[in-house]
KEKELO-608306 format. One record per residue (C-alpha): residue number from 1; residue in three letters; x, y, z. Coordinates in pm, 1 decimal. Layout:
KEKELO-608306
+-------+------+----------+----------+----------+
: margu : zake :       c1 :       c2 :       c3 :
+-------+------+----------+----------+----------+
:   NUM :  Ala :        X :        Y :        Z :
...
+-------+------+----------+----------+----------+
end
This chain:
KEKELO-608306
+-------+------+----------+----------+----------+
: margu : zake :       c1 :       c2 :       c3 :
+-------+------+----------+----------+----------+
:     1 :  Unk :  15905.6 :  11580.3 :  10841.8 :
:     2 :  Unk :  15579.8 :  11390.2 :  10886.9 :
:     3 :  Unk :  15562.8 :  11471.4 :  11256.9 :
:     4 :  Unk :  15617.3 :  11843.2 :  11204.7 :
:     5 :  Unk :  15346.4 :  11855.8 :  10939.9 :
:     6 :  Unk :  15098.6 :  11680.4 :  11164.0 :
:     7 :  Unk :  15159.6 :  11918.2 :  11451.6 :
:     8 :  Unk :  15143.6 :  12237.3 :  11244.8 :
:     9 :  Unk :  14876.9 :  12477.0 :  11359.9 :
:    10 :  Unk :  14574.3 :  12521.9 :  11138.1 :
:    11 :  Unk :  14479.7 :  12877.8 :  11048.0 :
:    12 :  Unk :  14153.0 :  12966.9 :  10877.5 :
:    13 :  Unk :  14196.6 :  13174.6 :  10562.5 :
:    14 :  Unk :  13932.9 :  13448.7 :  10523.9 :
:    15 :  Unk :  13758.4 :  13472.7 :  10187.5 :
:    16 :  Unk :  13724.4 :  13851.0 :  10213.2 :
:    17 :  Unk :  13851.5 :  14141.4 :  10415.4 :
:    18 :  Unk :  13551.6 :  14323.5 :  10554.3 :
:    19 :  Unk :  13587.5 :  14665.6 :  10705.4 :
:    20 :  Unk :  13651.5 :  14666.8 :  11077.5 :
:    21 :  Unk :  13340.7 :  14872.6 :  11140.3 :
:    22 :  Unk :  13111.0 :  14641.8 :  10937.9 :
:    23 :  Unk :  13045.6 :  14308.3 :  11113.5 :
:    24 :  Unk :  12998.0 :  13987.4 :  10921.7 :
:    25 :  Unk :  12628.7 :  13891.8 :  10917.5 :
:    26 :  Unk :  12423.8 :  13606.2 :  10782.9 :
:    27 :  Unk :  12093.7 :  13620.7 :  10602.8 :
:    28 :  Unk :  11816.0 :  13623.9 :  10862.3 :
:    29 :  Unk :  11545.6 :  13360.7 :  10848.6 :
:    30 :  Unk :  11201.5 :  13487.4 :  10770.6 :
:    31 :  Unk :  10961.0 :  13491.0 :  11061.0 :
:    32 :  Unk :  10734.2 :  13190.1 :  11084.3 :
:    33 :  Unk :  10367.5 :  13256.5 :  11026.2 :
:    34 :  Unk :  10085.9 :  13076.4 :  11204.2 :
:    35 :  Unk :  10022.9 :  12855.3 :  10899.9 :
:    36 :  Unk :  10394.8 :  12769.9 :  10888.8 :
:    37 :  Unk :  10386.1 :  12657.1 :  11251.3 :
:    38 :  Unk :  10074.4 :  12445.3 :  11187.2 :
:    39 :  Unk :  10242.8 :  12283.9 :  10886.0 :
:    40 :  Unk :  10554.4 :  12205.2 :  11091.1 :
:    41 :  Unk :  10339.5 :  12055.7 :  11367.9 :
:    42 :  Unk :  10150.9 :  11836.2 :  11118.4 :
:    43 :  Unk :  10475.4 :  11717.3 :  10958.6 :
:    44 :  Unk :  10630.5 :  11625.0 :  11292.5 :
:    45 :  Unk :  10311.3 :  11452.6 :  11407.2 :
:    46 :  Unk :  10291.6 :  11252.1 :  11083.4 :
:    47 :  Unk :  10650.9 :  11141.0 :  11126.8 :
:    48 :  Unk :  10593.8 :  11024.4 :  11485.7 :
:    49 :  Unk :  10254.8 :  10860.7 :  11423.9 :
:    50 :  Unk :  10371.9 :  10645.2 :  11132.4 :
:    51 :  Unk :  10474.4 :  10331.6 :  11328.0 :
:    52 :  Unk :  10166.9 :  10362.5 :  11552.5 :
:    53 :  Unk :   9930.7 :  10382.1 :  11254.6 :
:    54 :  Unk :  10095.6 :  10080.5 :  11090.7 :
:    55 :  Unk :  10037.2 :   9882.9 :  11411.1 :
:    56 :  Unk :   9674.4 :   9998.4 :  11424.7 :
:    57 :  Unk :   9624.3 :   9898.6 :  11060.5 :
:    58 :  Unk :   9771.7 :   9553.7 :  11127.3 :
:    59 :  Unk :   9542.9 :   9499.6 :  11428.9 :
:    60 :  Unk :   9230.3 :   9611.1 :  11243.1 :
:    61 :  Unk :   9312.4 :   9390.9 :  10945.4 :
:    62 :  Unk :   9375.1 :   9095.4 :  11176.0 :
:    63 :  Unk :   9040.6 :   9150.4 :  11347.9 :
:    64 :  Unk :   8836.8 :   9166.7 :  11027.4 :
:    65 :  Unk :   9016.6 :   8871.7 :  10868.6 :
:    66 :  Unk :   8954.7 :   8660.3 :  11181.2 :
:    67 :  Unk :   8589.8 :   8762.9 :  11183.7 :
:    68 :  Unk :   8551.8 :   8671.1 :  10818.5 :
:    69 :  Unk :   8702.7 :   8322.1 :  10842.7 :
:    70 :  Unk :   8553.5 :   8226.8 :  11181.3 :
:    71 :  Unk :   8203.2 :   8374.5 :  11140.8 :
:    72 :  Unk :   8115.8 :   8479.3 :  10786.2 :
:    73 :  Unk :   8248.0 :   8175.4 :  10599.6 :
:    74 :  Unk :   8089.3 :   7919.8 :  10839.1 :
:    75 :  Unk :   7760.9 :   8110.5 :  10821.9 :
:    76 :  Unk :   7737.6 :   8078.0 :  10441.1 :
:    77 :  Unk :   7928.0 :   7755.6 :  10368.0 :
:    78 :  Unk :   7997.5 :   7429.3 :  10542.7 :
:    79 :  Unk :   8237.8 :   7162.6 :  10427.2 :
:    80 :  Unk :   8037.2 :   6851.7 :  10335.0 :
:    81 :  Unk :   8234.1 :   6537.9 :  10405.6 :
:    82 :  Unk :   8225.3 :   6269.3 :  10135.7 :
:    83 :  Unk :   8086.5 :   6495.9 :   9859.2 :
:    84 :  Unk :   8421.9 :   6586.9 :   9707.4 :
:    85 :  Unk :   8490.2 :   6889.6 :   9492.6 :
:    86 :  Unk :   8149.3 :   6907.0 :   9324.7 :
:    87 :  Unk :   7962.2 :   6906.3 :   9653.4 :
:    88 :  Unk :   8182.6 :   7179.8 :   9799.2 :
:    89 :  Unk :   8233.3 :   7400.0 :   9492.1 :
:    90 :  Unk :   8092.6 :   7711.4 :   9660.0 :
:    91 :  Unk :   8307.4 :   7663.1 :   9968.2 :
:    92 :  Unk :   8628.0 :   7607.0 :   9768.6 :
:    93 :  Unk :   8574.9 :   7897.5 :   9528.3 :
:    94 :  Unk :   8488.7 :   8131.8 :   9815.0 :
:    95 :  Unk :   8800.8 :   8031.1 :  10004.2 :
:    96 :  Unk :   9021.1 :   8079.9 :   9695.9 :
:    97 :  Unk :   8871.0 :   8423.3 :   9628.5 :
:    98 :  Unk :   8901.7 :   8522.0 :   9994.0 :
:    99 :  Unk :   9264.8 :   8412.5 :  10021.4 :
:   100 :  Unk :   9342.8 :   8601.4 :   9699.6 :
:   101 :  Unk :   9200.1 :   8922.9 :   9848.3 :
:   102 :  Unk :   9392.6 :   8875.1 :  10173.1 :
:   103 :  Unk :   9711.8 :   8809.0 :   9977.9 :
:   104 :  Unk :   9655.1 :   9123.2 :   9770.5 :
:   105 :  Unk :   9592.6 :   9343.3 :  10074.2 :
:   106 :  Unk :   9878.6 :   9217.5 :  10290.8 :
:   107 :  Unk :  10139.3 :   9191.5 :  10012.4 :
:   108 :  Unk :  10071.8 :   9533.8 :   9860.8 :
:   109 :  Unk :  10061.1 :   9700.1 :  10200.8 :
:   110 :  Unk :  10393.8 :   9541.0 :  10290.3 :
:   111 :  Unk :  10545.2 :   9651.4 :   9958.7 :
:   112 :  Unk :  10412.6 :  10007.0 :   9998.5 :
:   113 :  Unk :  10561.5 :  10032.2 :  10347.7 :
:   114 :  Unk :  10900.2 :   9873.8 :  10279.0 :
:   115 :  Unk :  10973.6 :   9996.4 :   9924.5 :
:   116 :  Unk :  11163.0 :  10328.5 :   9915.4 :
:   117 :  Unk :  10974.6 :  10572.3 :   9689.1 :
:   118 :  Unk :  11298.7 :  10690.5 :   9527.4 :
:   119 :  Unk :  11528.9 :  10984.0 :   9592.6 :
:   120 :  Unk :  11750.8 :  11205.8 :   9378.4 :
:   121 :  Unk :  12068.4 :  11023.4 :   9484.3 :
:   122 :  Unk :  11938.7 :  10675.5 :   9397.1 :
:   123 :  Unk :  12162.6 :  10482.9 :   9160.8 :
:   124 :  Unk :  12473.7 :  10694.6 :   9219.3 :
:   125 :  Unk :  12789.9 :  10498.8 :   9287.4 :
:   126 :  Unk :  13000.1 :  10793.6 :   9401.7 :
:   127 :  Unk :  13203.8 :  10726.7 :   9714.3 :
:   128 :  Unk :  13234.5 :  11087.7 :   9827.7 :
:   129 :  Unk :  12940.4 :  11308.9 :   9908.1 :
:   130 :  Unk :  13096.8 :  11597.2 :   9720.4 :
:   131 :  Unk :  13055.8 :  11420.1 :   9387.4 :
:   132 :  Unk :  12679.6 :  11368.8 :   9426.1 :
:   133 :  Unk :  12592.6 :  11705.3 :   9278.0 :
:   134 :  Unk :  12798.8 :  11647.1 :   8964.0 :
:   135 :  Unk :  12665.6 :  11294.2 :   8922.9 :
:   136 :  Unk :  12305.7 :  11411.9 :   8939.2 :
:   137 :  Unk :  12377.5 :  11683.9 :   8684.4 :
:   138 :  Unk :  12527.4 :  11428.8 :   8445.1 :
:   139 :  Unk :  12218.7 :  11210.2 :   8476.5 :
:   140 :  Unk :  11983.6 :  11494.6 :   8390.1 :
:   141 :  Unk :  12081.5 :  11508.3 :   8023.0 :
:   142 :  Unk :  11745.7 :  11645.4 :   7913.0 :
:   143 :  Unk :  11829.4 :  11989.9 :   8057.9 :
:   144 :  Unk :  12026.1 :  12218.4 :   7828.0 :
:   145 :  Unk :  12084.8 :  12474.5 :   8101.7 :
:   146 :  Unk :  12119.6 :  12450.0 :   8476.5 :
:   147 :  Unk :  11833.8 :  12233.5 :   8612.9 :
:   148 :  Unk :  11614.1 :  12358.6 :   8896.3 :
:   149 :  Unk :  11765.3 :  12305.5 :   9239.0 :
:   150 :  Unk :  11587.2 :  12225.2 :   9563.9 :
:   151 :  Unk :  11656.9 :  12500.4 :   9817.2 :
:   152 :  Unk :  11619.7 :  12248.6 :  10099.5 :
:   153 :  Unk :  11830.9 :  11958.6 :   9965.8 :
:   154 :  Unk :  12065.1 :  12179.8 :   9761.5 :
:   155 :  Unk :  12053.3 :  11913.5 :   9490.7 :
:   156 :  Unk :  11919.5 :  11928.4 :   9134.4 :
:   157 :  Unk :  11549.9 :  11843.1 :   9102.0 :
:   158 :  Unk :  11466.3 :  11600.4 :   8821.6 :
:   159 :  Unk :  11129.1 :  11639.4 :   8655.0 :
:   160 :  Unk :  10824.6 :  11540.2 :   8864.3 :
:   161 :  Unk :  11041.0 :  11547.5 :   9179.6 :
:   162 :  Unk :  10915.6 :  11721.7 :   9492.9 :
:   163 :  Unk :  11055.2 :  11780.8 :   9840.2 :
:   164 :  Unk :  10878.0 :  11599.8 :  10125.5 :
:   165 :  Unk :  10875.6 :  11811.0 :  10439.7 :
:   166 :  Unk :  10819.7 :  11499.0 :  10655.1 :
:   167 :  Unk :  11100.0 :  11282.8 :  10513.1 :
:   168 :  Unk :  11327.7 :  11586.7 :  10464.6 :
:   169 :  Unk :  11434.0 :  11490.3 :  10113.0 :
:   170 :  Unk :  11324.0 :  11510.9 :   9750.7 :
:   171 :  Unk :  11110.9 :  11220.1 :   9628.5 :
:   172 :  Unk :  11101.4 :  11103.3 :   9267.6 :
:   173 :  Unk :  10756.8 :  11142.5 :   9107.6 :
:   174 :  Unk :  10625.7 :  11253.9 :   9445.1 :
:   175 :  Unk :  10253.9 :  11210.2 :   9505.5 :
:   176 :  Unk :  10210.1 :  11259.6 :   9880.4 :
:   177 :  Unk :  10332.4 :  11143.4 :  10219.6 :
:   178 :  Unk :  10104.2 :  10880.6 :  10373.0 :
:   179 :  Unk :  10129.3 :  10836.9 :  10752.7 :
:   180 :  Unk :   9943.2 :  10503.4 :  10729.2 :
:   181 :  Unk :  10241.1 :  10350.1 :  10546.9 :
:   182 :  Unk :  10499.5 :  10573.0 :  10721.7 :
:   183 :  Unk :  10640.2 :  10643.1 :  10378.5 :
:   184 :  Unk :  10606.9 :  10869.6 :  10079.3 :
:   185 :  Unk :  10414.8 :  10756.1 :   9773.8 :
:   186 :  Unk :  10655.4 :  10802.4 :   9486.5 :
:   187 :  Unk :  10794.9 :  10648.2 :   9170.5 :
:   188 :  Unk :  10892.6 :  10306.9 :   9305.6 :
:   189 :  Unk :  10597.7 :  10228.9 :   9536.7 :
:   190 :  Unk :  10304.3 :  10413.6 :   9375.1 :
:   191 :  Unk :  10184.5 :  10090.4 :   9212.9 :
:   192 :  Unk :  10172.0 :   9907.5 :   9545.6 :
:   193 :  Unk :   9987.6 :  10192.3 :   9715.5 :
:   194 :  Unk :   9723.0 :  10206.9 :   9441.6 :
:   195 :  Unk :   9673.5 :   9830.3 :   9441.1 :
:   196 :  Unk :   9650.6 :   9823.9 :   9820.4 :
:   197 :  Unk :   9365.2 :  10075.7 :   9800.1 :
:   198 :  Unk :   9200.9 :   9868.8 :   9526.0 :
:   199 :  Unk :   9222.7 :   9533.8 :   9705.1 :
:   200 :  Unk :   9114.9 :   9685.2 :  10037.3 :
:   201 :  Unk :   8810.1 :   9857.1 :   9886.4 :
:   202 :  Unk :   8706.8 :   9539.8 :   9704.2 :
:   203 :  Unk :   8750.2 :   9336.7 :  10023.0 :
:   204 :  Unk :   8546.1 :   9584.8 :  10227.7 :
:   205 :  Unk :   8254.8 :   9569.6 :   9982.9 :
:   206 :  Unk :   8265.9 :   9190.2 :   9980.7 :
:   207 :  Unk :   8304.4 :   9175.5 :  10358.6 :
:   208 :  Unk :   7996.4 :   9394.1 :  10413.5 :
:   209 :  Unk :   7796.1 :   9181.0 :  10169.2 :
:   210 :  Unk :   7899.0 :   8855.0 :  10338.2 :
:   211 :  Unk :   7826.2 :   9005.9 :  10679.4 :
:   212 :  Unk :   7461.1 :   9095.3 :  10617.2 :
:   213 :  Unk :   7338.5 :   8750.9 :  10722.0 :
:   214 :  Unk :   7556.2 :   8719.2 :  11033.9 :
:   215 :  Unk :   7464.8 :   9076.9 :  11132.0 :
:   216 :  Unk :   7092.2 :   8989.6 :  11117.0 :
:   217 :  Unk :   7156.5 :   8673.2 :  11317.9 :
:   218 :  Unk :   7343.6 :   8881.4 :  11573.1 :
:   219 :  Unk :   7047.2 :   9119.3 :  11610.2 :
:   220 :  Unk :   6801.6 :   8831.1 :  11642.7 :
:   221 :  Unk :   7021.5 :   8658.8 :  11900.9 :
:   222 :  Unk :   7026.4 :   8969.1 :  12117.3 :
:   223 :  Unk :   6654.4 :   9031.1 :  12075.0 :
:   224 :  Unk :   6546.2 :   8676.5 :  12160.7 :
:   225 :  Unk :   6834.5 :   8599.7 :  12400.2 :
:   226 :  Unk :   6935.2 :   8316.2 :  12169.8 :
:   227 :  Unk :   7273.5 :   8145.9 :  12186.5 :
:   228 :  Unk :   7543.3 :   8293.3 :  11962.0 :
:   229 :  Unk :   7689.5 :   7995.2 :  11769.8 :
:   230 :  Unk :   8036.7 :   8139.6 :  11709.0 :
:   231 :  Unk :   8340.6 :   8186.2 :  11930.3 :
:   232 :  Unk :   8408.1 :   8547.5 :  11833.1 :
:   233 :  Unk :   8216.4 :   8788.4 :  12061.8 :
:   234 :  Unk :   7912.5 :   8957.8 :  11910.3 :
:   235 :  Unk :   8048.2 :   9305.6 :  11982.5 :
:   236 :  Unk :   8360.1 :   9240.6 :  11773.3 :
:   237 :  Unk :   8149.9 :   9109.0 :  11483.7 :
:   238 :  Unk :   7930.1 :   9419.6 :  11490.7 :
:   239 :  Unk :   8236.7 :   9642.9 :  11516.2 :
:   240 :  Unk :   8400.3 :   9467.3 :  11219.3 :
:   241 :  Unk :   8093.2 :   9519.5 :  11001.7 :
:   242 :  Unk :   8070.8 :   9890.3 :  11084.4 :
:   243 :  Unk :   8447.3 :   9927.4 :  11042.4 :
:   244 :  Unk :   8434.8 :   9769.0 :  10695.9 :
:   245 :  Unk :   8161.2 :  10013.0 :  10591.2 :
:   246 :  Unk :   8360.5 :  10314.6 :  10710.6 :
:   247 :  Unk :   8691.8 :  10202.7 :  10562.6 :
:   248 :  Unk :   8525.8 :  10102.4 :  10236.7 :
:   249 :  Unk :   8381.3 :  10451.0 :  10191.5 :
:   250 :  Unk :   8700.1 :  10635.9 :  10290.4 :
:   251 :  Unk :   8950.6 :  10415.5 :  10109.8 :
:   252 :  Unk :   8716.6 :  10368.9 :   9814.1 :
:   253 :  Unk :   8699.6 :  10744.2 :   9758.6 :
:   254 :  Unk :   9076.2 :  10774.4 :   9777.0 :
:   255 :  Unk :   9116.5 :  10476.3 :   9545.9 :
:   256 :  Unk :   8886.7 :  10629.7 :   9283.7 :
:   257 :  Unk :   9087.8 :  10952.2 :   9301.0 :
:   258 :  Unk :   9419.7 :  10773.7 :   9251.4 :
:   259 :  Unk :   9280.2 :  10565.6 :   8966.4 :
:   260 :  Unk :   9175.5 :  10888.3 :   8795.9 :
:   261 :  Unk :   9527.1 :  11025.6 :   8842.4 :
:   262 :  Unk :   9678.1 :  10704.6 :   8705.1 :
:   263 :  Unk :   9456.4 :  10699.9 :   8397.4 :
:   264 :  Unk :   9546.1 :  11064.2 :   8325.1 :
:   265 :  Unk :   9919.9 :  11027.7 :   8404.3 :
:   266 :  Unk :   9925.4 :  11272.8 :   8693.3 :
:   267 :  Unk :  10028.2 :  11282.6 :   9055.9 :
:   268 :  Unk :   9826.9 :  11462.2 :   9322.0 :
:   269 :  Unk :  10052.0 :  11767.8 :   9311.3 :
:   270 :  Unk :  10065.5 :  11770.8 :   8932.9 :
:   271 :  Unk :   9687.0 :  11764.8 :   8913.1 :
:   272 :  Unk :   9661.0 :  12084.1 :   9117.7 :
:   273 :  Unk :   9927.7 :  12253.4 :   8907.6 :
:   274 :  Unk :   9771.9 :  12128.5 :   8584.6 :
:   275 :  Unk :   9438.7 :  12280.8 :   8680.8 :
:   276 :  Unk :   9611.1 :  12612.2 :   8745.8 :
:   277 :  Unk :   9789.5 :  12598.5 :   8409.6 :
:   278 :  Unk :   9463.3 :  12503.6 :   8236.1 :
:   279 :  Unk :   9310.5 :  12824.2 :   8366.3 :
:   280 :  Unk :   9599.8 :  13028.0 :   8226.6 :
:   281 :  Unk :   9577.2 :  12852.6 :   7890.1 :
:   282 :  Unk :   9202.1 :  12910.9 :   7875.3 :
:   283 :  Unk :   9247.9 :  13284.3 :   7927.9 :
:   284 :  Unk :   9502.9 :  13294.5 :   7647.1 :
:   285 :  Unk :   9279.7 :  13092.2 :   7415.6 :
:   286 :  Unk :   9522.1 :  12802.1 :   7422.7 :
:   287 :  Unk :   9465.8 :  12436.2 :   7504.9 :
:   288 :  Unk :   9651.5 :  12260.0 :   7782.8 :
:   289 :  Unk :   9827.0 :  11930.8 :   7709.5 :
:   290 :  Unk :   9979.9 :  11704.1 :   7972.3 :
:   291 :  Unk :  10322.6 :  11606.7 :   7840.1 :
:   292 :  Unk :  10316.2 :  11270.6 :   8022.6 :
:   293 :  Unk :   9972.0 :  11159.1 :   7900.2 :
:   294 :  Unk :   9976.6 :  10877.2 :   7643.2 :
:   295 :  Unk :   9605.2 :  10795.7 :   7667.2 :
:   296 :  Unk :   9429.0 :  10561.3 :   7908.6 :
:   297 :  Unk :   9574.1 :  10238.6 :   7766.6 :
:   298 :  Unk :   9922.4 :  10380.0 :   7729.8 :
:   299 :  Unk :   9917.9 :  10521.3 :   8081.8 :
:   300 :  Unk :   9807.4 :  10187.2 :   8226.4 :
:   301 :  Unk :  10078.2 :   9998.9 :   8036.9 :
:   302 :  Unk :  10342.5 :  10240.0 :   8164.4 :
:   303 :  Unk :  10217.2 :  10246.1 :   8521.3 :
:   304 :  Unk :  10201.7 :   9866.9 :   8558.1 :
:   305 :  Unk :  10510.7 :   9807.4 :   8340.5 :
:   306 :  Unk :  10318.8 :   9578.0 :   8107.3 :
:   307 :  Unk :  10487.8 :   9456.4 :   7791.6 :
:   308 :  Unk :  10840.8 :   9540.0 :   7903.1 :
:   309 :  Unk :  10858.8 :   9366.3 :   8236.9 :
:   310 :  Unk :  10567.7 :   9123.6 :   8235.4 :
:   311 :  Unk :  10243.3 :   9017.7 :   8063.2 :
:   312 :  Unk :   9906.0 :   9186.5 :   8120.0 :
:   313 :  Unk :   9789.1 :   8956.7 :   8400.1 :
:   314 :  Unk :  10070.9 :   9070.4 :   8629.8 :
:   315 :  Unk :   9865.7 :   9384.8 :   8691.8 :
:   316 :  Unk :   9620.8 :   9165.4 :   8887.6 :
:   317 :  Unk :   9884.7 :   8986.8 :   9093.0 :
:   318 :  Unk :  10038.8 :   9134.4 :   9409.9 :
:   319 :  Unk :  10395.9 :   9090.1 :   9291.1 :
:   320 :  Unk :  10696.8 :   9314.3 :   9349.7 :
:   321 :  Unk :  10738.3 :   9455.2 :   8998.1 :
:   322 :  Unk :  10943.0 :   9776.1 :   8962.1 :
:   323 :  Unk :  10819.2 :  10062.6 :   8744.6 :
:   324 :  Unk :  10967.3 :  10172.9 :   8414.0 :
:   325 :  Unk :  11277.8 :  10388.8 :   8434.2 :
:   326 :  Unk :  11474.1 :  10540.1 :   8720.0 :
:   327 :  Unk :  11219.3 :  10811.0 :   8803.9 :
:   328 :  Unk :  11445.3 :  11095.6 :   8692.1 :
:   329 :  Unk :  11353.3 :  11112.6 :   8322.8 :
:   330 :  Unk :  11018.0 :  11032.6 :   8165.8 :
:   331 :  Unk :  10898.5 :  10983.8 :   7811.6 :
:   332 :  Unk :  10684.8 :  11267.5 :   7682.1 :
:   333 :  Unk :  10390.6 :  11249.2 :   7448.0 :
:   334 :  Unk :  10466.8 :  11576.6 :   7271.0 :
:   335 :  Unk :  10369.6 :  11933.5 :   7341.9 :
:   336 :  Unk :  10321.4 :  12017.1 :   7707.1 :
:   337 :  Unk :  10409.9 :  12244.8 :   7992.4 :
:   338 :  Unk :  10687.1 :  12217.0 :   8250.8 :
:   339 :  Unk :  10541.2 :  12202.1 :   8599.1 :
:   340 :  Unk :  10664.7 :  12455.2 :   8851.6 :
:   341 :  Unk :  10580.5 :  12375.9 :   9212.4 :
:   342 :  Unk :  10666.0 :  12727.0 :   9318.2 :
:   343 :  Unk :  10717.7 :  12848.2 :   9673.9 :
:   344 :  Unk :  10716.5 :  12510.6 :   9848.6 :
:   345 :  Unk :  11088.7 :  12482.1 :   9782.8 :
:   346 :  Unk :  11174.8 :  12773.6 :  10007.3 :
:   347 :  Unk :  11440.5 :  12720.6 :  10275.1 :
:   348 :  Unk :  11338.2 :  12464.7 :  10532.7 :
:   349 :  Unk :  11144.1 :  12616.6 :  10818.1 :
:   350 :  Unk :  11249.8 :  12363.6 :  11077.7 :
+-------+------+----------+----------+----------+
end
């Protein structure tokens, strides 16, 4: 009996009986526009460049850190033998502050790269793929009707979730895809990304300040053909100083932007949509209210998970502290507007 069942021929059962003169067709894909092709090219390039950019970032950080500890520190401070702590207070405090900045940069960058930002299927224990859809629906209890569905993932979209065209999946509390970390910035790694920008900007400003003296010495050494007293080549020292200025300006601007978003409880995409909704409300004589905004203090406490997970000073330590919640449901401050990201959820173009 078992053998006959296993050898039985399989016949497909049609779901309908179309007329013989009417062929079965599928819905044609819309023709790609020039902007669509550019977007696809950028997404593919970002995906391929990620590991290369991480390597470049590591090399540049290594160069500037080596320059700082082998040139800048010896230029300003020397360890005085026999004078103890009091005679070397400046040297010790500078080293502690410098190591703290390096720890903050390296740790937060590592966390931002290695921490998954969060996806719709996170936390589901279903063994079969077919049960994922039902499990996600059960988790989204705040919806009284059918929740919005991503036309690319074909899965329900929790609030503040957005589809990343580079990672090919929906990301919880999606902010943007960053090629420099080869990862999306989302619910579970947004804190590390923001703190990486903060530590790096602070370090760049301090690096440029500490490098003013060595940079002048470098210019004088070249002008008077004097001997350069440090092992690191002069060209690398000059390059490090210019690099710190450029990165400080670029990363500092981005850091200020993300701090503004954090203090106002928005992501990058939400900010654009909020501005659009504000315009509509203004025309109607209404006032826009961000449903996720609990005020500056409340937003900071929620973002850094202060009070529930750890004390206030953990916000200043580069520790791996998860955010509040699972990224699929968020507390709301009251009256607000549901964000609709619109046409970006059309069928995948690739």
